[in-house]
N, C-alpha and C positions, 0 to 999 in steps of 0.2 A: 504494500499499499504506499502511496506517496501523496503529496499535497494536491496533485492534479485530480486524483480520484475524488478527494474530499471537496475540492473547490467546485467540481461539477455538480455537487449536491446543493450548492448555493450558500455554503457557510461563509461568513465574512472572515477577515484576516485573523482576528484573535481566536475565533471559534475553530478555525482550521487547525491551529496548534493543539488545542484541547481534543479535537476529534481524532487527530493523528496519533496522539498519545494513547487514547483509548483503543484505537484500531490496532496499534502495535501490540498492546497488551492482549487483545483478543487473538491476533495472529499467533503470538507466542503460546497460546493455549490450543492452537490447532484449528481455530475457526476459519472457515473459507472466506475469500474476499467478498463474494456475493452476499454471504450471510451477514458479514460485518457491515456492508453498504446498506443492507436492509435495516439492520439495527440502528444505524446512524439516521436513517429516514424516520424511524420510529421515535428516536429521541427528539428529532426536529419537530415532529407532529405533536408530541405530548411530553414536553420536558418535565412537567410535574410528576409524571409516572416514574421517572428515573432519578429523582432527587436523592434517593437513598441507595442507589445501585452502586456497588463497589467499584465498578469500572466507569460508568457514565455519569456519576454525580457531579464532577466538576464541569463537564460540558453542559449538563442539564441545568445546573445552577446559573451558568453564564447565559444560556439561552433564555431562561426565565427572567433574569434581570434585564436583558435586552428587550424582551416583550413588554415588561413593566414600563421601561423608559419610553418605548415607542407608544405605548398607550397614554403615558403622561404627556407626551409631546403632541399627540394627535389633537388637532384643533387649537394649537397655540396661536393661530392668526387672530389678531384683534378684530373686533367688529369695525366696520367703517364709521359707524355712528354709535355714540353711547346709548344704552338703554335709558329711558326716562326715569327721573327720580325727583322726589319732592325736596324743597329747600325751605328751611325756616329761618327767618331773619336775613333774607338775601342781601339787604342793604348793608348789613354788618360784615359780609364775608367778601374777602378780596378775590380778584380774578385768579390768582395763582392756585388758591385752594379749590375753586371751581374746576380749573383745568386738571388738577389731580384727581378729583372725583370723576370727571368725565373719562379719564383714562381707565380708572378702575371699572366703570360701567361699560367699557368696551372689551373687557376680558371675556373670553368664551365661557368661563365658568360662572360669570356674574348672572344673578337672576333678579336682584332687587337692591335698592339702596336708598339712602336718605342723608341729608346734610343738616347738622344741627347749627343753631345760631352762634355758637362759640367757635365755629370752624376756622381754622387757619392752617397754613402749610405745615406738613410733616414729612416724614420719610415714607414714600410709597403712598399709602392712604392718608388723606389729610386728617389732622386732629379734628375731632368732631364728625368724622365720617362713619357711616354705618353701612356695611356691605354684606349681602346674603349671597353665598356661592353654593353651587351644587357639588357635593362629594369631594370638596377640596378645601384646604386651609392655607391661608396666606400668612407666614410669620410676620411680615411687616404690615399686614392688616390688623394685627394685634399690637404690635409695637415692641420697642426694645425693652421697656420696663413692663414686662408681662405682669398682669394682675394688679397694676397700680390701682389704688383703692382709697376709700375714705371711711372713717369711723367717728361717730359722735357718742360721747357718754354724758348723760345728764345726771348731775350729782345732787345728793340731798343736803346741799349747803347753800345758805343765802348768798346771792350773787356778790355782795360786797364784803363777805366774811373773810375772804382770802385777799390779803393786801398785795399790792403790786410787787413789793420786795420779796414776799414769800413765794409768789407764783414764779418770779424769776429764779429764785433759788431752787424751787422744785424742778423746773424745766432744765436747768443746768445740771442738776444731779442725776436726773432720771431719764434723760433723752440724749441720743448721740446722733450726729449728722455727718455726712460726707463719704466720699469714696473710701472703701476699705476699712472703715471704722467699725469697732465693736466695743462691747462692755468688757471691763476687766473680768478675769475668770471668777474672782470671788463674788462679783455682782451678777454673774451670768445666771440666767434662768432658762431651763429648757422649755420645750413645748411639744406636745404629742405629734405635731407635724414632722418633727425630726426623726421620729421613731417609725414612720411609715415604711412598709416593705417596698414601696415604689422606688425608693432611693437605690435599691439593689437590683433593679430590673433593667437598667441601662448603664453601660460603662460611663457615659457622660454624667449621669446623675450620681453614680458612686464617686466620681472624681470631684464633683462640686458640693458634695455633702459637707465637707470640712468648712468650705467657704460659707455656706449657709449657716452652719452652726456658729461660726465665729461672729456673723453679723445679725443674728436673730435679735429682734426687738429694737432695731435701729432704723434710721431713715436716711435717705440718700440726699443728694444736693438739689440744685435747681429750685423747682417750685414745691418741694416737699416741706411740710411744716408740722409743728404741734403747737396748739394754741389753748390758752385759757380765755374764756369769754362768757358772755351772757346768752342764754337761750330763752326766747320769749314765745309763749304760746298764748294766742288770743282766745282760744276755746279749748275745752277739754279734749285731749287726744294722747295717743301713745301711752295710755294708762296714767296720764298726769293731769292735774288740775290746771286751769289757766294761771299764768303767772310768769315771772322771770326767775331763772335758775342759773346757778353756776354750771358751766359745761366745759368739756375738753373736746377739741376737734383735731383730727390728725389726717394728714395726707402722706401716704408712703406706698412703696411698691415691693418688688422682689429682690432689690439690691443687686450685687454682682452676680448672684446665682442666676436670676432671670435674664440678665443682660447677656451672659454667656450662652444660655439656652437659645436666646433669640439669634445671636450671632452665628451659632453653629448651624442651626436649621435654615437660616436665611442663605447661608453659603450652599447648603445642600440643594435648596430650591432653585437658586440661581444657576447652579451647575446643571440641574435637570432641564431648565429652560434657558439654555444658553443663547437661543435665537431671539429672546425678548430684548428689545432695544429701548433706549431713551427712558422716559419716566416709567414705562411699563416694567423695566428690569427689576425695580424694587418691589413689584407686585407678583413676583414668581411664587407659584403655589406648590403644594404637596398633595397628591391624591390621597384622600382620607383612607382608602383601602390599601395603601402601600405601607411597607415597613416603616419608611421615614415619616409618612403621614401619621401613623399610629404613634410612633416615637415622639414626634412633636406634640401631638394631642395629649399624650400622657404627661410629658414634661411641662407643658403649658398649664394644665390643670394643677399640677403639683405647685408650680410657681404662684398660681393664684391663691392656693391654700396657704402657702408660705407667706405671701404678702399680708393676708389677713391675720396670720399668726404674729407678725411684727406689730400690728395694731393691738392685738390682744394683749401683748406684753407691755406695750407703752402705756395703755390705759390701766392695766393691772398695777403697774408700778406706782403711777400717779395716785390712783385711788387708794392703794394700800398706804402710801406716804400720808394721805390725808385722813386715813382711818375710816374710810366709807366704802360702801358698795353703790354702783350706779343704780339710779332709779329706772333708767331706760338706756338702751344702746341700739344704734343703727349703723349699719355698714353696707357698702356696696363696692363692687369692682367696676372699673370703667376702661380697662385695657385687657380685653379677653375676647374669646370666641365661644359661642354657645350653639348647641343644637336647638333649633326652634322651627315650629311649623309656620310656614309662610304660604298663604293661599292654598292650604291643604297639602303642602309638600314639606318634607323635612329638609331644611337647609342649614348651612353653617353661617350664623350671623356674627360678623366681626364688629366689635364696637371699639374703635380706637379713640379714646377720649370721648366716650358717650356713656350715659347712665342708663341701665336697664329701667324701663318704665312700663311694665305690664300693668294691667288694671289692678289697682290697690297696692302695688309694690312701692315700698318706701325707698327713698334715695336721698343723697346729699349732693348739693350743687354749691360749691364755695365760690367766693368772689376773689379778693386779693388779700394781701397781709393787712389791709386797713379797711376793707369793705366787707359787708355782711355775706353770709352764706345762708342757704335755705335747706330745710328738710322739705321734701316734696313727696307727693303720692302720685304714682303713674295713672294714666287714663287708658293705657293700652291702644294707642293710636296705631292702626294697621299700617298706614303709609309711612310712618316713622319707624316701622319695624319695632314698635314698642320701646322706643328710646327717647332720651332727652339729652340736653347738653351735660357736660361734666364739669363745667365751670364757666368763668366769664369768657375765656379765650383771649389770646394775645392779639393786640393791635400794633404792637412794635416788637420786632425780633430782639433778641438779647443784645446784639451789637448796636442796633439802632437805639435801644433804650439807654445804653451807656453813653452814646454820643449826644442824645437829644434831651435827656431828662436831667436837669440840675439836681445835685444832692440836696440843696436847700429847699427845693420844691417838695421833694419826698419827705424830708423831715418836718416841713410845715403841714403836709397832708396827715402824717402820722399824729402830730401834736393836736391838730384840729379835731381829730377823732378819738383822742385819748388812748392811743395804742403805743405800748412799749415794745420795742423790737430788739431781739437778741440775734445777732448775725444778720443775714439777709444781704442783698446787694442791689445796686441800681438796676441790674437786669431783671429784677423781680419787682421793680417799683409799681405801685398801683396805677401809675399813668401808662404803664406798658400794656395794661389790660383793657378790654372793653368794659363798659359799665354793666355791672351785674344786673342792675334793675332793668336795663334795656334788653338783656338776653332773656331774663325770666319773662318779661312782657311778651316776647316774640314766641313763646312756647306755652302759652296759657292753654292751648288745646291739647298739650301733651302731658302736663302735670298740674296738680293743685299744690299750692304752697301750704304746708302744715305749720311750720314754725320758722323763726329767724335766729340765726347765731351772729353775734357781734364780737369780733376779736378784741381782746384787751391786752394780753401779753402773748407775744408771738416769738417762737424760736424757729430759725431756719439755719441752713448751712451758711458759712461765710461766703459771700459773693466775690466776684472778680474785683468789684469796687464796693467796699463796705458803705453802708448808709450811716 
């Protein structure tokens, strides 16, 4: 047997070598050439049947992988026009974000989409973009900070009982911010999420378990925060009487663990869809029925649980330091993908910077370091894919904010609203964000406002230029 015999069967270059190796093994066992050629045809026809065959398993495995890649690439051509989608607060959204959403709606796997009023440019899918796909998940449709989320704890303490100096001290002792940071081991507290068997089911997750353990209960940089403030209810809800309460609000994600999961699977998706070009390149997807698709789905959901675990520990430490238990707690993720029925079909709904807002579902929509945030209850709007905004949304990029917003203006803004800031930078100035009241107004058909949180003492990571 030689390469010509095998090539005539239609094997490509890499498969030819594997087929020849198997053929030589069979020849050594006295099998005739005609019988070997028929066996090779059989492996071509049904590689799955030979995945455990002592001789043909390497060839079968290669052919199966080839078939999966061909299936994944089939239909990678973008639609000539984007599918229609609804936009909330269109006058608040810049053209670049609309163009990104248009690209996403041209993907062959896209089935429905929506753009929230806080939308602005992101990587791949815009922040504030909601995208439903069929049998596929887009790592950059979820985002780099997988599972980025919010949590509010309403405390059984009069809102003026904890003075500013005490709140500052509590935040400095019981929160940590920034890349790579963690708590000292003597202050470290575990969480059940770290004991899940899921960590042992992928080499990537096993490798990242130590990083996740080191950073549990901490927050990242950028727009992540932990705040003491007042929570106001105008009418009874959440199991609470109307009134004003002391509360803690936090915004955090899955830290370096989630970022590395996002980076790894984005590279896998981009390699799978090497022919995607321009803005579409960052929207490369993984078929959900593939090994990589299932691997990402598993890792993504673990990162989502890990992100919420960070909030659990932040709020537990602060509540314990104050000697209380929260009267009510609310949390939601806003960088994740969910399986959801849309128009009678199960699709994968990516919310990249968007709050789940199914009918009756509670969520949190913050403003900025000195602007209010809101507890909301979803209305289940079908055209919005049961979603709402995840915040106010940027109107200035980080570099633009640093160049255009004077420090004195930010300091005056904080002082006027009685906000004490620990850390933070000009890139996170309130002036860099849309007015949260405008954003809420534009989505009154998506959510009802339940209560209002006003920040008083805010901790963030140190910015590029401190305020």
